[in-house]
Structure formats: structure tokens, C-alpha cells
C-alpha positions, -999 to 999 in steps of 0.1 A, spaced: -44 -689 -583 -71 -663 -563 -81 -636 -593 -109 -619 -570 -96 -610 -534 -121 -590 -516 -107 -572 -483 -129 -554 -458 -122 -520 -476 -150 -536 -504 -175 -519 -477 -199 -536 -461 -189 -568 -479 -157 -585 -475 -145 -595 -441 -111 -595 -439 -83 -570 -433 -50 -566 -456 -31 -585 -431 -55 -615 -422 -60 -620 -460 -25 -620 -466 -20 -645 -437 -51 -665 -452 -34 -664 -488 3 -674 -472 -14 -704 -450 -29 -714 -480 2 -719 -498 -9 -691 -526 23 -677 -538 6 -647 -564 -31 -638 -553 -53 -603 -567 -66 -579 -545 -94 -563 -563 -119 -546 -537 -153 -533 -553 -151 -502 -572 -122 -488 -550 -82 -491 -551 -78 -477 -516 -58 -502 -500 -43 -517 -532 -8 -502 -523 -7 -509 -489 -11 -545 -501 16 -546 -524 42 -532 -496 28 -557 -472 29 -585 -494 62 -590 -497 63 -597 -453 41 -633 -464 58 -641 -493 33 -632 -516 35 -618 -552 13 -593 -554 -13 -583 -583 -41 -553 -581 -69 -546 -596 -108 -539 -592 -140 -555 -593 -160 -532 -612 -195 -541 -605 -233 -520 -607 -247 -528 -572 -238 -562 -565 -239 -575 -599 -203 -584 -615 -192 -567 -648 -159 -578 -649 -125 -581 -630 -94 -556 -641 -63 -566 -635 -27 -546 -634 -4 -560 -659 23 -535 -636 21 -498 -623 10 -478 -656 -19 -504 -657 -27 -495 -620 -28 -462 -631 -53 -469 -661 -79 -488 -636 -77 -455 -616 -79 -431 -645 -114 -451 -656 -129 -456 -623 -130 -417 -615 -153 -405 -639 -176 -431 -633 -173 -427 -591 -172 -389 -597 -203 -387 -612 -217 -416 -603 -222 -432 -635 -228 -467 -639 -200 -494 -656 -205 -501 -691 -213 -540 -700 -177 -539 -720 -147 -533 -706 -124 -506 -715 -96 -513 -735 -63 -501 -718 -28 -506 -728 -19 -522 -697 -49 -539 -684 -59 -573 -679 -95 -580 -686 -115 -610 -666 -154 -612 -673 -176 -635 -653 -185 -671 -671 -215 -670 -695 -224 -701 -712 -226 -680 -747 -195 -674 -769 -184 -641 -772 -153 -627 -791 -128 -618 -765 -97 -596 -776 -62 -605 -767 -58 -593 -732 -99 -604 -719 -106 -633 -705 -134 -655 -693 -133 -664 -657 -152 -698 -644 -162 -697 -605 -167 -733 -589 -201 -727 -590 -199 -724 -630 -180 -755 -634 -209 -783 -634 -218 -763 -666 -191 -762 -685 -191 -792 -700 -226 -784 -716 -216 -752 -730 -195 -745 -765 -166 -729 -736 -156 -767 -733 -140 -766 -768 -125 -727 -765 -104 -735 -734 -78 -710 -743 -97 -682 -729 -107 -694 -696 -91 -690 -664 -104 -698 -624 -123 -674 -609 -124 -679 -574 -142 -651 -558 -125 -648 -522 -141 -625 -498 -145 -645 -467 -128 -674 -452 -159 -695 -431 -191 -698 -417 -186 -670 -394 -173 -647 -417 -203 -655 -441 -225 -645 -417 -207 -614 -408 -209 -605 -446 -246 -608 -444 -251 -586 -413 -224 -559 -430 -252 -561 -466 -284 -556 -444 -265 -527 -427 -254 -518 -461 -294 -519 -476 -308 -508 -442 -329 -538 -442 -336 -565 -414 -317 -596 -419 -347 -614 -426 -352 -594 -452 -323 -591 -470 -325 -605 -504 -301 -637 -523 -297 -609 -549 -279 -588 -520 -253 -611 -508 -223 -633 -518 -228 -672 -528 -209 -691 -499 -188 -705 -523 -168 -671 -524 -142 -683 -498 -110 -684 -497 -95 -714 -504 -59 -730 -503 -40 -735 -534 -45 -772 -532 -81 -770 -530 -83 -747 -560 -61 -775 -577 -86 -800 -567 -118 -783 -578 -101 -776 -613 -83 -808 -619 -106 -817 -647 -94 -785 -662 -56 -781 -664 -59 -758 -690 -78 -731 -665 -48 -737 -643 -23 -736 -665 -37 -697 -684 -50 -683 -649 -7 -693 -639 0 -671 -668 -22 -644 -666 -9 -639 -629 26 -644 -641 21 -615 -666 16 -589 -636 41 -577 -622 34 -548 -597 63 -530 -579 62 -498 -563 89 -478 -544 79 -470 -511 91 -442 -487 105 -419 -507 92 -380 -508 66 -385 -538 55 -348 -532 65 -321 -557 94 -318 -557 104 -283 -572 88 -250 -568 112 -232 -590 128 -252 -620 159 -270 -605 160 -281 -566 193 -254 -564 171 -224 -573 143 -236 -546 176 -237 -522 185 -197 -534 154 -185 -533 144 -201 -497 175 -189 -483 170 -152 -502 131 -153 -485 147 -162 -453 174 -134 -454 148 -106 -459 125 -126 -432 152 -113 -408 150 -76 -417 112 -80 -407 113 -98 -381 139 -88 -353 159 -50 -352 185 -70 -335 201 -98 -358 220 -122 -335 248 -148 -339 222 -170 -323 196 -161 -347 219 -162 -377 234 -196 -365 200 -214 -364 190 -200 -393 218 -218 -415 213 -249 -394 182 -252 -400 185 -245 -439 217 -273 -442 194 -297 -430 162 -282 -452 183 -291 -479 201 -320 -472 166 -340 -467 156 -321 -498 123 -302 -484 132 -267 -500 100 -270 -521 79 -280 -495 83 -246 -474 79 -226 -506 47 -242 -515 37 -232 -476 51 -200 -480 34 -190 -519 3 -202 -500 7 -177 -474 15 -151 -499 -16 -157 -516 -40 -153 -485 -25 -121 -476 -30 -111 -513 -68 -115 -507 -72 -103 -471 -70 -135 -455 -57 -138 -417 -34 -172 -409 -24 -192 -382 10 -216 -388 13 -236 -361 20 -276 -358 54 -288 -352 69 -265 -384 61 -235 -356 92 -243 -343 113 -239 -373 128 -201 -374 127 -206 -413 91 -206 -411 89 -177 -392 110 -159 -408 85 -167 -443 55 -154 -421 41 -185 -421 44 -185 -385 38 -160 -360 58 -182 -332 96 -167 -326 115 -198 -317 144 -185 -306 124 -165 -281 111 -199 -271 137 -219 -275 118 -245 -295 133 -275 -296 149 -283 -328 148 -317 -328 106 -315 -326 105 -296 -357 130 -314 -380 162 -339 -377 183 -353 -399 169 -387 -394 135 -377 -405 118 -389 -437 88 -367 -436 83 -329 -436 74 -313 -401 36 -305 -398 28 -270 -410 -12 -268 -397 -21 -233 -412 -56 -223 -397 -78 -199 -425 -112 -186 -413 -142 -207 -421 -155 -185 -448 -116 -186 -465 -105 -223 -463 -128 -229 -497 -105 -203 -519 -72 -212 -503 -78 -249 -513 -92 -239 -551 -56 -218 -549 -36 -251 -549 -55 -270 -570 -56 -241 -596 -21 -237 -591 -2 -269 -589 -26 -293 -613 -63 -310 -603 -43 -339 -615 -18 -334 -589 -33 -321 -558 -60 -340 -542 -77 -337 -501 -66 -368 -481 -90 -392 -475 -97 -412 -442 -120 -443 -431 -149 -438 -411 -151 -473 -392 -174 -489 -369 -167 -485 -333 -182 -502 -299 -215 -479 -303 -222 -478 -340 -212 -517 -343 -237 -525 -316 -265 -497 -329 -262 -515 -367 -265 -549 -358 -290 -549 -332 -310 -526 -360 -304 -555 -385 -314 -580 -356 -349 -557 -355 -337 -547 -317 -355 -519 -303 -340 -490 -298 -339 -493 -257 -326 -529 -260 -300 -517 -283 -287 -489 -256 -288 -514 -230 -269 -544 -246 -241 -509 -256 -240 -500 -220 -240 -538 -203 -224 -561 -233 -226 -594 -210 -236 -621 -224 -247 -640 -196 -274 -613 -192 -287 -613 -226 -316 -634 -245 -308 -655 -277 -306 -624 -302 -288 -602 -274 -258 -629 -274 -257 -629 -313 -253 -588 -310 -227 -585 -286 -208 -617 -305 -211 -600 -340 -205 -561 -328 -169 -571 -313 -164 -592 -345 -170 -556 -366 -158 -532 -343 -127 -519 -361 -144 -522 -393 -143 -497 -424 -177 -483 -427 -172 -458 -453 -151 -435 -477 -144 -403 -455 -120 -370 -459 -91 -366 -432 -102 -330 -416 -77 -307 -433 -51 -325 -454 -40 -322 -486 -18 -338 -508 3 -322 -535 22 -349 -557 48 -346 -586 30 -373 -606 -4 -374 -615 -27 -389 -578 -40 -420 -607 -8 -432 -603 -16 -438 -562 -55 -441 -558 -86 -438 -574 -105 -405 -557 -140 -397 -549 -156 -366 -557 -167 -342 -531 -203 -321 -526 -181 -283 -526 -164 -302 -556 -129 -312 -544 -114 -346 -553 -100 -370 -525 -81 -399 -521 -95 -430 -510 -66 -442 -488 -64 -425 -458 -28 -408 -438 -10 -438 -429 -11 -452 -465 -2 -420 -481 31 -417 -456 39 -449 -464 38 -443 -499 56 -410 -493 32 -386 -498 33 -359 -471 0 -337 -463 2 -301 -461 -28 -295 -434 -54 -263 -439 -76 -257 -417 -102 -232 -408 -116 -218 -374 -138 -192 -365 -116 -174 -345 -98 -160 -376 -131 -149 -389 -141 -128 -354 -99 -112 -357 -110 -103 -395 -144 -90 -383 -136 -69 -359 -107 -50 -374 -131 -45 -406 -155 -32 -381 -131 -10 -364 -119 0 -397 -153 10 -407 -159 27 -377 -133 43 -367 -111 47 -398 -81 22 -381 -58 4 -395 -42 -24 -369 -15 -42 -376 -24 -77 -361 11 -95 -368 27 -68 -345 25 -94 -317 52 -78 -293 33 -44 -285 -1 -68 -279 21 -95 -255 37 -65 -235 7 -46 -238 -5 -39 -197 -42 -42 -201 -38 -71 -223 -16 -88 -193 -45 -80 -168 -71 -93 -184 -53 -128 -192 -41 -132 -154 -79 -124 -143 -90 -146 -170 -114 -119 -184 -111 -137 -220 -149 -143 -229 -149 -147 -270 -108 -151 -269 -99 -179 -287 -88 -205 -265 -89 -191 -233 -126 -184 -226 -136 -219 -209 -141 -222 -173 -114 -242 -173 -87 -224 -189 -97 -192 -169 -95 -213 -141 -58 -223 -153 -51 -188 -160 -58 -175 -127 -35 -202 -110 -11 -199 -128 -11 -159 -128 -5 -161 -162 1 -124 -176 30 -134 -202 32 -154 -234 55 -184 -220 32 -188 -193 -1 -188 -218 20 -207 -242 27 -236 -215 -14 -233 -200 -22 -239 -236 -9 -273 -237 -13 -285 -201 -54 -279 -207 -50 -303 -228 -73 -338 -219 -41 -362 -218 -18 -336 -198 -51 -333 -170 -59 -368 -169 -22 -379 -163 -21 -354 -128 6 -333 -142 -17 -305 -147 -17 -304 -109 13 -311 -104 26 -285 -128 1 -256 -108 19 -268 -75 54 -267 -83 43 -233 -100 30 -222 -68 53 -239 -42 93 -234 -44 100 -262 -22 78 -283 -40 102 -278 -74 133 -283 -49 116 -318 -39 113 -330 -76 148 -320 -83 167 -337 -56 146 -371 -59 149 -370 -96 179 -347 -110 181 -362 -144 146 -355 -152 142 -324 -140 175 -313 -155 154 -321 -190 122 -307 -182 138 -274 -160 115 -252 -178 85 -271 -168 96 -275 -135 101 -317 -141 63 -319 -157 60 -333 -191 42 -306 -205 46 -305 -245 53 -336 -274 88 -326 -278 91 -333 -241 87 -372 -248 113 -367 -276 138 -353 -250 130 -379 -226 133 -412 -248 164 -393 -259 182 -382 -229 167 -398 -201 158 -437 -221 187 -432 -243 168 -436 -277 180 -423 -313 163 -391 -323 144 -407 -348 137 -438 -326 123 -412 -302 103 -391 -325 86 -429 -338 76 -429 -303 59 -396 -302 43 -402 -332 33 -439 -321 14 -422 -293 0 -399 -312 -11 -412 -346 -26 -444 -326 -5 -471 -346 10 -485 -318 0 -521 -334 31 -514 -362 64 -529 -355 85 -504 -354 62 -488 -324 66 -517 -303 101 -523 -310 107 -488 -297 89 -492 -269 109 -524 -257 143 -505 -263 129 -477 -234 124 -500 -210 157 -517 -217 174 -490 -221 164 -478 -188 171 -512 -171 209 -508 -181 209 -472 -167 200 -488 -137 166 -470 -131 141 -484 -109 114 -504 -126 86 -483 -105 102 -452 -118 109 -468 -152 64 -480 -154 54 -443 -140 71 -423 -166 63 -444 -191 21 -440 -182 28 -405 -184 43 -405 -215 13 -429 -231 -15 -407 -208 -7 -376 -225 12 -375 -256 -20 -384 -277 -30 -350 -267 -4 -326 -256 3 -305 -279 40 -295 -297 55 -265 -279 52 -247 -315 15 -254 -314 11 -239 -280 29 -211 -290 11 -207 -324 -25 -209 -306 -10 -182 -274 -6 -158 -303 -36 -158 -317 -51 -154 -284 -33 -121 -278 -46 -109 -313 -79 -115 -298 -74 -99 -263 -63 -73 -276 -89 -62 -299 -114 -74 -270 -94 -48 -244 -100 -16 -264 -127 -26 -290 -148 -50 -270 -181 -41 -286 -167 -43 -318 -152 -77 -312 -183 -98 -296 -204 -78 -331 -177 -101 -347 -181 -130 -322 -216 -136 -327 -218 -131 -365 -188 -161 -359 -210 -184 -344 -198 -175 -312 -177 -199 -293 -178 -218 -264 -206 -199 -247 -239 -189 -259 -249 -159 -281 -272 -149 -247 -240 -148 -227 -220 -127 -256 -245 -103 -258 -247 -96 -218 -207 -94 -221 -210 -65 -243 -236 -52 -221 -210 -54 -191 -190 -32 -220 -217 -9 -222 -235 -18 -254 -272 -9 -255 -285 -40 -271 -314 -35 -298 -332 -64 -313 -342 -67 -348 -360 -37 -364 -367 -35 -400 -352 -2 -412 -323 -2 -389 -310 -43 -393 -295 -66 -416 -288 -103 -419 -261 -103 -393 -256 -80 -364 -243 -44 -364 -229 -19 -345 -234 17 -346 -213 41 -316 -224 14 -282 -256 6 -299 -255 -32 -313 -286 -43 -336 -293 -78 -337 -296 -91 -368 -326 -109 -385 -304 -147 -388 -311 -149 -351 -348 -149 -354 -354 -188 -354 -382 -195 -377 -372 -164 -402 -370 -173 -437 -337 -162 -449 -352 -152 -478 -378 -130 -465 -350 -112 -444 -328 -108 -475 -363 -95 -492 -367 -71 -470 -333 -57 -465 -333 -50 -508 -363 -35 -507 -354 -11 -479 -316 -8 -495 -335 0 -531 -367 22 -519 -359 39 -488 -372 33 -455 -404 17 -444 -431 42 -437 -454 21 -410 -469 -17 -410 -490 -9 -443 -461 5 -462 -444 -25 -457 -472 -50 -467 -474 -32 -499 -436 -33 -505 -427 -65 -492 -440 -101 -505 -445 -121 -470 -467 -141 -455 -486 -133 -425 -468 -162 -407 -430 -143 -413 -447 -111 -410 -462 -120 -370 -428 -135 -360 -417 -95 -373 -441 -81 -353 -435 -98 -320 -402 -94 -316 -407 -60 -322 -396 -49 -358 -420 -25 -363 -414 -7 -326 -405 27 -347 -440 30 -358 -452 36 -325 -478 13 -319 -481 -13 -295 -473 -50 -310 -511 -62 -302 -523 -34 -327 -498 -43 -356 -509 -81 -347 -548 -68 -351 -540 -49 -382 -520 -76 -399 -545 -102 -395 -568 -81 -409 -547 -71 -439 -534 -107 -445 -556 -131 -426 -577 -136 -456 -556 -148 -478 -533 -171 -485 -513 -153 -511 -480 -136 -496 -492 -103 -503 -522 -86 -511 -528 -84 -548 -521 -52 -569 -558 -44 -589 -566 -13 -612 -578 7 -583 -561 4 -552 -584 14 -527 -572 27 -490 -579 3 -465 -601 18 -436 -588 24 -400 -597 11 -369 -602 28 -338 -589 -3 -313 -599 1 -277 -571 1 -253 -553 -34 -251 -535 -47 -218 -497 -51 -220 -469 -56 -195 -434 -49 -202 -421 -85 -197 -440 -98 -225 -412 -89 -246 -385 -110 -225 -411 -136 -228 -413 -134 -272 -375 -126 -271 -372 -158 -253 -394 -176 -279 -380 -162 -311 -345 -155 -305 -338 -184 -277 -324 -154 -256 -335 -123 -240 -318 -88 -239 -333 -81 -204 -317 -97 -170 -324 -131 -163 -329 -119 -128 -359 -99 -136 -381 -133 -148 -380 -143 -115 -415 -153 -101 -405 -149 -57 -379 -118 -43 -344 -126 -41 -335 -140 -10 -297 -132 -15 -281 -100 -27 -248 -115 -20 -225 -112 -51 -190 -122 -67 -171 -94 -53 -180 -107 -16 -164 -137 -20 -126 -128 -13 -136 -119 25 -160 -149 26 -130 -180 22 -140 -207 44 -176 -198 52 -209 -209 44 -230 -191 20 -262 -187 4 -263 -170 -35 -280 -166 -65 -265 -170 -98 -273 -177 -135 -266 -207 -147 -240 -203 -178 -223 -241 -180 -214 -272 -160 -190 -299 -168 -195 -332 -159 -164 -352 -149 -158 -384 -125 -140 -378 -91 -112 -403 -77 -141 -428 -67 -153 -430 -102 -188 -413 -92 -202 -384 -112 -194 -348 -101 -199 -315 -118 -179 -279 -122 -208 -249 -128 -205 -218 -141 -225 -185 -133 -227 -150 -136 -242 -132 -103 -263 -103 -96 -239 -79 -115 -231 -96 -138 -200 -115 -130 -186 -145 -129 -194 -174 -101 -179 -204 -98 -190 -238 -84 -179 -275 -73 -203 -300 -73 -193 -329 -55 -211 -367 -60 -234 -365 -28 -248 -326 -38 -243 -340 -77 -269 -367 -66 -291 -348 -37 -294 -313 -59 -292 -323 -93 -292 -295 -123 -330 -287 -135 -319 -269 -169 -314 -234 -175 -322 -202 -150 -313 -191 -118 -300 -208 -91 -304 -206 -56 -272 -222 -43 -254 -227 -10 -221 -241 1 -186 -229 17 -164 -207 -3 -129 -222 -10 -95 -206 -24 -71 -227 -41 -44 -206 -56 -61 -175 -58 -93 -188 -75 -123 -187 -59 -152 -212 -59 -183 -224 -45 -184 -257 -25 -220 -265 -32 -240 -284 -3 -274 -273 -15 -288 -260 -50 -325 -248 -57 -338 -239 -95 -357 -206 -87 -392 -207 -105 -398 -180 -133 -428 -158 -138 -450 -172 -163 -473 -153 -190 -502 -160 -161 -484 -144 -136 -479 -113 -153 -514 -115 -165 -528 -115 -127 -501 -87 -114 
């Protein structure tokens, strides 16, 4: 009897999850209800899927509103009607168009208008809904004699007073207003509650015709949907058989490209994969990814294929990935197994400059009605819930922060107690629609069969549902991502071609992996700017593992992940790698587990290790093991299938006779790292890209640094990448109006910084001066520049102060004097041209005072960095000339050393107190690493960027040297006054 139910996916309005909504309906003895969220169908099919569990016959539709004003409710007669509703919503949602007052005529949709006292002509499929608050007025309207078109319209948005309070708070959040100022028109009526079947019948007992009409209307709606079957595009060619033939042919062609010697092992693996791919009807999925990669390569776009698909030999042969699963012995069942209903993940990375074009190619090729970006839900988390609830109660910011940090009702005033209570209620509520970071759906049928869509600023539509609902429906995503690492590689190759005339086959990874110089750099952690291996933590790990080969880098790429490190397994892996006795001890203590994980010394490192341990150690089937792995990764532990598998894990281990303490510890390890660890193929894909970057850095370091800067840098600041270029012999030149363009460029060993680095220079100014120079030649002097380029005095001063006119031979202060004389009297951005151009009088200026360090101050202010050494800017003389190269002979001794701060990483010591790892460069520009345990971190805190005098003990941990800091002091820099007084 409920035709107008809202879940909390009626964003910032409804208060019940789909599950709670169905529980409430079931408890109220309803046999059929209609979910009609406001202007969206995000969870309509999830509601249909779940309804059977509660004995509810589902009806779906939408509550069409302009703001809070209800226009009508649309109810789908069947699946076709649901599709029609989604198609109707699309233009309004895409173009932000208000809904008309008259409902559309849709073949398979019923319309229920809100009650009005005046008679109106209703079509066969249209009805008038009477709410409980309308009932007292019904006898006094003309409708009392025309009840054949009247139905019960009991809107249901909340259950009780508490839910109603939540609703009002959500409405205040939505309108960004204080709760006390929320108007009545912006909130629902308190009567819009979920009422039991008996309560509804009691309310409308005086109008049996309305009850009969409503029951008939619900009975006329029959929504059915087949879940779990593959709804992706089923055929790439004309038939599934042709798809398989093409896939097999492409795989066979790839054998010749990938292998000089095709062994029986390779052929057996290929045939095994092809057989399973065919049986599971995933041929088109592989071919679509292959086609996508072919398009990218035809456009000169570089890519990295990763995800569990990187465990696939067929993917390697089709050039979707560059990871050889035979060489790495990648676990086949992590990629695919006969029990798997969803295809493997192919996360395909492109340069951030190329991703949109690749996405558009998919839409254009497979149809804008069948391709869509995958949606997502932004939810209220702990922090945002407190902030939003606190704001609508009018709490000051500092009070909200205090409550976030200490949500203790016993220590809060009355308003604080309300904030704490209601923040807990809304935590986890969806706040708004968003999009998945990379997912794209390519369906066999129009997307409107599953959802209405939203339109993104870039012009691509997205679903209103998320990846979990998509998987339940049988729609499996393609992951198209962007990263700047590929942009660096692409641009470096372009610069090398331009400056050296060389073409480098970046996919010839075997060459890179065996290169002696590359191996040496990797082992020493000399990887600044290189994808995934440049961070201080990775440099430390690579040094400790002496990681000079591909396989060790693959392991390091996963070990560095937060979950592995947090569980203690990263440290254990390092110890077992360094200490053979420790490995043998682990083998003896738990031979079964060690045998399963022998490659990683008995330590779980990769996601597939979860599958191996669950399958071989705990006796779960492969599909159960995969549910366990996915449950960890996708955070759907609340789902029944995950709980069942977890219980079976423990019961099987008990049956096998394992000690409870052992099983609990293994489960803790699985739980702590599975959510963050990579699949081995994923790590291998990252390692390939790292090797590509390392090779370019090894042989073309300056070109690589320029490309790194032009692609937004990486882990470190632009200052460090310029420093790295200097260490490789670069001459860094600040912007010049006669030599530079918008981005950084390189000529021989000279790097010219681009105008984009000037913080306050407008892009239009930079582009205009570049265009003028390209058309009419270089500028002769400042006055020639001003005549030819429209520019404001403010913008001109920026260029003068950075030294962009140094080619004139004039001092900056002379140029500034001239600029103010020429432009300072006018608000115009350029002197007006008159019929007669008179020469501006030249002045003989007195000699103006200047110091070389003034350039460094200007660079720091205008660029946010200085091309000069930071040690030259120190006020006092250095109290130590010790350098990093001296540390190997000073192990276990206390030293004093000066370092320039590059990075600091906070973490927690075993006692929970704050500590830090510091990264520095020494007087020669080489790395220094420090450890700041809690006592030193408190007594001698970091005080911003700059040079520090560091005192501490040199320690050696498996070849990685660091300083355990006992004392630290930031050294003072020179000021302009200091310079002037010298």
C-alpha cells in the first residue's frame, strides 16, 4: 500500500537504507511497496534484488520533484517502464531542466499526481494520490464522487521522531543553513512516515475504493530482473565463435613478438587460458581491451596494463600488458578460474593528457547509449558528519574540531551531545552522487535499462549506481586510469627524438631489465623522478633488499603497501631475505605455509597469497578463496557470502588440527594487508614502468627531469627535481622573454624554465608574448617589448624581477625604473598608439646598489624555489663540513652534520607516540636520512623548510645508513637587511 517510499538515496532527504526500508515494510506486513527516490533510480534494481529476502514484491519508480515541490510519482509497470523512466529523467538531469507539471505519456508507466481539490482530466494510466493529510478535505471536494481514479499516496521517508530529526538536519545541510532557520517549505511533513499495512488500512477505512484502486495499481506493476548474468557487450565481431577465432589468432601472432623460443610450457598456458576465457564468455572483454590498446598505440599514447589481468598470458600476447606471467610464474587462478563469474580486472593507465581521448573513443565506437562512466556515492564519514551537523547547530569551527577529536558526550554541553549523537546516526549515509575513479561500463543493451545517468563537466554520462550494484547486475567495469608517470615517459621520448634524433622502443623491457647501469641505480635507490620507486621509503626498501633485478622490484612494489608494512610482514620479509637462518626457522615452524609461499620466504606479499593460503592451507574452494580476497579488497564484509567464507576458513583450519593461536594470527595478517596489497601482476606492471623510467633517467637524465617537471613533478617538489638535474650537469636558467616558452625546455645541457612556474604570471600574458616573439622575432630591449606586447605594469614587474630581460645587459633596478616611467602613469595595459610616435626620453640613472643574493630572494618569492644552493643563503658560517659520503666510516658514532630538508614523514612508534623519518640533502647534494624517535621529535621539532644542524648517531640497518637524531636546530637564513648591511 506504499506507493511513494524514499530511501536515503533521496540524498539529504530520506533516512533509511534499502535494507532498513525493506525490514520496515516486512515488519509492517506489507506484501508490495514502491521505491520512488527523488529524481533518481540509483538503487532501484538493488531494491528489486533484495526484496525477495524480505518477502516483498518490488515496484520501482521515481518521485519527480522541482526542489521540494512534488510534480508526480512515476511507477514502472515492468522492466520496459523502468527503462522509459530512466530515459525521461536523462535530459532533465543532464541539462538541469525543471520538470514540467504534466507528466509524460510513457507506454509502460503509471502516473500518480499529488492531490488537488479541482477536478482534472486523467488519462487511463494516470491517478490522483490522496495523502493522509488530504483525507479530511476529500469529502468537501468534487473528487468524493469520482473515486475511481484516486489512490492512497502515503509518502514514506522516515520511521519515527528520531528519523524525522535526522531528515530535518539533512535538509539544513543541503540548504547550507542553520537548523533554526530551515523553512517549513524545505522539509517533509511529519506524517510522511513508514506505516504498517494495518495502520494504512485504518487511516483509509472510510474509503475502500481508494484501497482497492491502490492494490490494483500495485498488482499491475510486475518488475522482474535477472541478476548476476553477464550484461557486458557480448560480441566484438558478429558472433561469439568469430570472437574466439580472432582472440586465438591474435594470441598466436603475439607469440612471435613476445618470445624468441616458444616452449611447450608457454603453449600449454596459452591454450589453458583460451579455453577458460571461451567457457566463461569473456572473449569480447579481452578483444575490447585489445582494441582500446590498438587505438592508443595508433595515436602515439603510451599505456600500462595492470590489475589481475596482468596475470594473463593472453593479455601479454595481445600487448594489453607488458608483464610475462610465465617468467614470473604468476598465479593463474588469481587471473581467472572456472568458478569466476566476473572477468579479470584490466587497469589500463594512460598519460593524464591522453585519458579523455581514449575514453571518448570507447563512447564513439560502442555507442553513447551503451557506454557510461561508473558512478559512486560520497558518504558522510566521521569527520564530515561532525562538521556538517556542527555547522547546522551553529557551532564555531574550533568546537567542531574538538568534538571530532573527542566525541565524548560526558564532556560536551547540550549542543555537543546532539552533534555527537546525530553524527553517529548519519555516518555512512550517502551524501551525493559522484563517479568511480576509473570505471567504464560497456553494455550489450542501452544503459537506461539499468539506471538514469548524470552528465559530468567533461561531457561524459555516468550511472547513478556504484560498482557493487553494477557487479550484482552483471555489468563489469573497464578501468581506464591516468597517471603522470606515463606522461613523463612519453615526453622524454619526444625530447630525445627532438634533441638527439633517436627512437627508443620503450616496450623492449628485456633490454632495460638487464642493463647494468639501470640495475646499479635501482640497487642504490638512485631513482628520483622515477615512477613508484622514488620515495624515501622505497629508496630505503630497495637498498635493504639490494634490489637490482626485476623480481625483487616486483616484490618491493607490493611490500611497500600500507597493509603489508602495518602487519609487520615488510620487516619480516627483509629479515628473512637478509638472514638465511631466519628463513630456515620459518620453514621448520610451519612447513605447510612456507611451501605455499616459498617464493616470498613464507611471508604473504601479494593478493593472490590470500587465495593460496585460503585454498591450500585452509581448504577453501577457489571461488570461496576469491570471495575472501575480494571481500577484503572491496570492503563488503557485511555481505552474507563473506561472513560464511570467513566462518568456513576457521572451521576448516580447526578440522585440519591447526592451533587456534596460529589460525588467528594468519587471519590477522590476511585482514591487515589484503585490502592494500597488490596482485603480483599488478606489482609486476608497476615494476615494468619503473624500469622504463629508470632506463630513461640513466641515459638521458636531463631530458627526463624536464619531462618530470612538465608533468607536474612527482613525490618531491620542483626544487628537488631541478637540484637533481644540476647534479647531472644541468645549467638551470630562469625564464627569459627571448628564449623560454610556457613549459620547461632543454638545449644541450641548459634547462630553460617555463613561464608556467611564475606563480602570479597570467597564462594569457605568457602565451601572448610567446606568440608575438614567434611571429615578429626576438625583442630588442624593454621598450621594444612594451611597444609590441599588451601588458600591465604588475605583470611586467614580475618578468623584470625574475630576470626575464637580462639579455639587455641592464640591471633589474634600472629596468624597473624604466617600466614605472613608461607604464606607471597609465591604467592601460599598453601605451596608446597615437598618430605621431615620439621617442621616450632616455635618462641617465645613478649607480644603484645591488647584491647577487637578491636574485635568490626574487626567485624564491616568484617561483617558490631558487636555482641557487640553499646553503648559500645561510646567515652564519657552517659549523660542520661533514657529508653523506663520510657516514660509512662513522657507523655507531655521534656526529654533527648540516642538511637541507626535503621531506618528513610522521608515523607512530610502538608506544603510540608521534615520531618522524626525515629526508635531506647534504652540502654536496647527496641524500641524508634521519630517524626522530618521540623524545627527540618533541624536544626538537621541525620548524619548516630550510637548513638544519643535525646531531645524532649513525646507524646501519642492512646497508641503509641513517642518523638517529638526538638534537636538531633550524639555521637562520640571510634577510634582505642582512645583505644590505654586508
